[in-house]
Every structure is written in C-alpha cells, then in structure tokens.
C-alpha positions as CSV (number, residue, x, y, z in Angstrom):
1,M,0.1,-0.2,0.1
2,Q,1.4,3.7,-0.9
3,R,2.1,5.8,1.7
4,Q,0.6,9.0,2.1
5,K,2.7,12.2,1.1
6,S,4.5,14.5,3.9
7,F,3.2,18.2,4.6
8,T,7.1,18.5,3.6
9,A,6.2,16.4,-0.1
10,H,2.5,18.7,-0.9
11,F,4.6,21.7,-0.5
12,F,7.6,21.5,-2.5
13,G,4.4,21.1,-5.4
14,L,4.9,23.7,-8.3
15,W,4.2,26.4,-5.6
16,G,6.9,25.3,-3.2
17,W,9.3,24.9,-5.9
18,L,8.6,28.9,-7.0
19,A,9.1,30.4,-4.0
20,L,12.8,28.4,-3.1
21,G,13.9,29.5,-6.8
22,S,12.5,33.6,-6.0
23,L,14.4,33.3,-3.2
24,A,17.1,32.3,-4.9
25,L,17.0,34.6,-6.9
26,G,16.7,37.3,-4.3
27,A,20.0,36.3,-2.8
28,V,21.8,37.3,-6.5
29,F,19.8,41.2,-6.0
30,V,21.1,41.4,-2.4
31,S,24.7,40.5,-3.5
32,L,23.8,42.9,-6.5
33,A,22.2,45.7,-3.9
34,V,25.4,45.7,-1.4
35,I,28.1,45.7,-3.9
36,G,26.6,48.2,-6.1
37,T,25.6,50.3,-2.9
38,R,28.6,49.9,-0.9
39,T,30.8,50.9,-4.4
40,A,28.6,54.3,-5.2
41,D,29.3,54.9,-1.2
42,R,33.0,55.1,-1.9
43,L,33.4,56.3,-4.6
44,A,31.2,59.0,-3.9
45,N,32.7,60.0,0.1
46,Q,36.3,58.4,-0.6
47,G,37.3,58.6,-4.1
48,A,39.1,60.4,-6.3
49,D,39.1,61.7,-10.4
50,A,41.8,61.2,-12.7
51,T,42.5,60.9,-16.7
52,A,42.1,57.3,-17.7
53,L,43.4,56.5,-21.2
54,V,40.9,54.4,-23.4
55,T,42.7,50.8,-24.8
56,D,39.8,49.1,-26.3
57,T,36.1,49.6,-27.4
58,R,33.9,46.0,-27.4
59,R,30.5,45.4,-29.0
60,T,29.7,41.7,-28.0
61,S,26.4,40.3,-29.4
62,D,24.8,37.2,-27.3
63,G,23.2,35.9,-31.0
64,E,20.1,36.7,-29.3
65,G,19.2,40.4,-29.8
66,G,20.8,41.5,-26.5
67,T,24.3,43.6,-26.9
68,D,27.2,44.1,-24.5
69,Y,29.7,47.5,-24.6
70,T,32.5,47.1,-22.7
71,V,35.5,50.4,-22.2
72,R,38.4,49.0,-21.4
73,Y,41.1,52.0,-19.8
74,R,43.9,52.8,-17.6
75,F,44.7,55.2,-15.1
76,T,48.3,55.9,-13.1
77,V,47.8,56.5,-9.8
78,N,50.5,57.8,-7.3
79,G,52.8,55.6,-9.5
80,Q,50.6,52.8,-10.0
81,T,49.1,51.6,-13.5
82,I,45.5,50.9,-13.3
83,Q,43.4,48.6,-15.9
84,D,40.4,47.9,-15.7
85,R,36.9,47.8,-17.7
86,Q,33.8,48.6,-17.8
87,D,30.5,47.6,-19.3
88,V,28.4,50.9,-20.5
89,S,25.5,52.2,-21.9
90,F,25.2,52.4,-26.1
91,L,25.5,56.1,-25.8
92,F,28.2,56.2,-23.9
93,F,30.5,53.6,-26.0
94,Q,29.6,55.9,-29.4
95,S,31.1,58.9,-27.1
96,V,34.2,57.3,-26.6
97,S,36.6,56.0,-29.1
98,E,40.2,53.9,-28.7
99,G,43.4,56.3,-27.9
100,E,41.3,58.5,-26.4
101,E,41.4,60.7,-22.5
102,I,38.7,60.4,-20.6
103,P,37.8,61.3,-16.5
104,V,37.6,58.2,-14.2
105,R,36.6,57.9,-10.5
106,Y,38.5,55.7,-8.1
107,W,38.3,54.5,-4.4
108,T,41.0,55.7,-3.1
109,G,40.9,52.8,-0.2
110,D,41.7,50.6,-3.6
111,P,41.9,52.5,-6.9
112,S,41.2,49.5,-9.2
113,V,37.6,50.0,-8.0
114,S,36.5,52.5,-10.0
115,E,34.5,53.7,-12.8
116,I,34.3,55.5,-15.8
117,Q,30.3,56.0,-16.8
118,R,29.9,58.1,-13.9
119,G,27.0,56.8,-11.7
120,D,26.9,52.9,-12.5
121,A,27.5,51.1,-9.5
122,A,24.2,53.0,-8.0
123,S,22.5,51.9,-10.5
124,T,23.6,47.9,-10.0
125,G,22.6,49.1,-6.3
126,L,19.0,50.3,-7.6
127,I,18.5,47.5,-9.5
128,G,19.4,45.0,-6.9
129,K,17.5,46.5,-4.5
130,I,14.6,46.5,-6.5
131,G,15.6,43.2,-7.5
132,T,15.8,41.5,-3.8
133,A,12.2,43.8,-2.8
134,I,10.1,41.8,-6.2
135,S,11.4,38.1,-5.5
136,G,10.9,38.7,-1.9
137,I,7.0,39.9,-2.2
138,L,7.0,36.4,-5.1
139,T,8.8,34.1,-2.4
140,L,6.3,35.5,0.3
141,I,3.1,34.6,-2.2
142,F,4.3,31.2,-3.6
143,A,5.3,30.0,-0.1
144,R,1.4,31.0,1.1
145,L,0.0,29.4,-1.8
146,A,2.6,26.4,-0.9
147,W,1.5,26.4,3.1
148,T,-1.8,26.2,2.0
149,R,-1.8,23.6,-0.4
150,A,0.0,21.3,2.0
151,A,-2.1,22.1,4.3
152,H,-5.7,21.9,2.8
153,A,-4.4,18.1,1.9
154,T,-2.2,16.9,4.8
155,W,-6.7,18.0,6.3
156,M,-8.5,16.2,3.8
157,A,-6.1,13.1,4.1
158,R,-7.5,12.8,7.8
159,H,-10.6,14.5,7.5
160,G,-11.8,13.4,4.2
161,L,-14.7,11.4,3.4
162,R,-14.6,9.3,0.5
163,R,-16.5,9.0,-2.5
164,Q,-16.7,7.5,-5.8
165,V,-16.6,9.6,-8.5
166,T,-16.3,8.9,-13.0
167,V,-13.5,10.6,-14.6
168,L,-15.7,12.9,-17.0
169,S,-12.2,14.2,-18.8
170,H,-8.9,14.9,-19.1
171,Q,-8.3,18.5,-19.5
172,M,-5.0,20.9,-20.5
173,T,-3.3,23.4,-18.9
174,N,-1.1,25.7,-19.9
175,V,1.4,24.7,-18.1
176,E,4.7,23.1,-19.1
177,I,7.3,21.2,-16.8
178,N,10.6,20.2,-18.2
179,E,9.0,20.7,-21.5
180,V,5.9,18.2,-20.7
181,R,2.7,19.5,-21.1
182,Q,0.1,19.0,-17.8
183,W,-2.8,18.1,-17.7
184,K,-6.0,17.5,-15.2
185,A,-8.7,15.0,-15.1
186,T,-12.4,16.2,-13.7
187,W,-15.4,14.8,-12.2
188,R,-18.6,16.2,-11.5
189,E,-20.1,14.6,-7.9
190,A,-23.2,13.4,-6.7
191,D,-24.4,16.9,-5.6
192,G,-23.4,18.5,-9.4
193,R,-19.8,20.0,-7.9
194,D,-17.3,20.1,-10.3
195,G,-13.9,18.5,-9.5
196,A,-10.4,18.2,-10.8
197,T,-6.7,16.6,-9.9
198,R,-3.5,18.3,-9.3
199,M,-1.9,19.3,-12.7
200,A,0.4,16.2,-14.1
201,S,1.3,14.8,-17.2
202,A,-1.3,12.8,-19.0
203,D,0.3,9.3,-18.9
204,K,0.0,10.0,-14.8
205,L,-3.9,10.5,-15.2
206,P,-6.8,8.0,-14.8
207,P,-8.4,7.3,-17.6
208,E,-11.2,9.0,-18.6
209,G,-14.5,6.9,-18.1
210,S,-12.8,5.3,-14.8
211,Q,-13.8,5.2,-11.3
212,I,-11.5,7.2,-8.4
213,T,-12.1,7.6,-5.4
214,I,-12.2,11.3,-4.1
215,L,-11.8,12.8,-0.8
216,V,-14.6,15.6,0.2
217,D,-14.8,18.0,2.5
218,P,-17.6,17.1,5.0
219,D,-18.7,20.5,5.8
220,H,-18.2,21.7,1.7
221,R,-16.1,24.4,2.6
222,S,-13.1,23.5,0.4
223,D,-12.4,21.1,-2.5
224,S,-12.5,17.4,-2.6
225,L,-9.2,16.5,-3.9
226,W,-8.2,12.8,-6.1
227,E,-7.0,10.2,-3.4
228,G,-4.0,9.8,-5.9
229,D,-2.6,13.0,-5.6
230,L,-2.0,12.1,-1.8
231,L,-0.2,9.6,-2.5
232,A,3.7,9.3,-2.1
C-alpha cells in the first residue's frame, strides 16, 4: 500500500519550488544591491578623479538580440598603473574611442575600484534593491500558496470523506514542466459540484471513464481531492 505524502512533500509542489527559486533569485539581487551600493558610496565619499586612457572598445552580441558594450581603460595613481574595464551604455560607448583620454573616478582605498560611466555602481545597487523587493514579494506569495495547498491536502487526508466518482475528461493546462504539457482529470460529484485532479502529465492521470476515489470536505468548505494526489 502506498504511503501518503508528508506536509513537506505537498509543500514542495509547483508553488513550493517557485518560492525556493524566487528566494534564490533574491539572494542574487541582495548581492548586487550590497556590492553596487557599497561601491557607489565609496566612490562618492572616498573617491578621487583622474584621467584614463581608453585602450579598447568592444561590442559583443549574444546572438539573441542582446548586445554588451565594453570599454577597457588604464590610468595611473601614485605611480601605479591601473587597468580596468566597464560595461557601459550604448550612448557612452558611442561617445568614446580607442586612444582617447576620459575622466575616471576611483576609490582611494583601492584604485582598482573605479568607473568611467558615472552612476553605474549606484544603478547596479538600485537594480539590486528593486529586484530584492520583487523577489521577496514573490517568495511570500508562492510560499503562502504552497503552505495553503499542503495544509489542505494533509487536513483532507485525515478528515475527508471518501466518495466514488467517474472521470469525465482530461483538460489541458497552459503549464509545461520540463517541456511536458500538464493536464487535469475532471469529475462531477453527486451534488453537482465539479472537481479536478492536480496538474500532471497525461500518462499519470486516471483514464477517462474510470472510477476513482476522491476525498470530500464534510462541511463542503474546500475543494475535493483525488486520493491519488495524496499518495507518495
């Protein structure tokens, strides 16, 4: 006899994995926010200006319509030659050329921290902060959906009433997981309420016309569940 899924297994369905993915993405944005904001602060409050020589300009396409514009440069601070590069905007890229002298802002604590397009570090920090906020909101939304789904499934496993229904049809969803289209099997209960299984590939659903066992909320406050969706 198959054992029932745990609360954790129910949680880490689609919504749980989306919550985890949003959390991981948020960690990336936090890093951008910290690095960008710290660099911008250092350049603004502990920075100095110098003159840099443009040593190379390069345009790189990723083959999917995106283009990076990179400017390499060098400058001298206290007899030390610093070589660096910066990804810049298209307009800035168009305004400079190899062999040209341009202004550079560097951090006096470590001249290798520099920028030739002013405000780039601050922009990175701002993008990081916005991304962190959005990722945080999405993580909370997905986690709440996953928690609600898991709590509903575990409650129904303990208190739901078993009923027999006939599978009426398979309905295609708009969701693909690992390039596999997801479907739902539908039924109609004796009181006229319609129900459906959780999403799955078509081969994992009960056949149309087959008899299945569902769990019904005794108080009819929540949707019924197919017993098969509760099994590990």
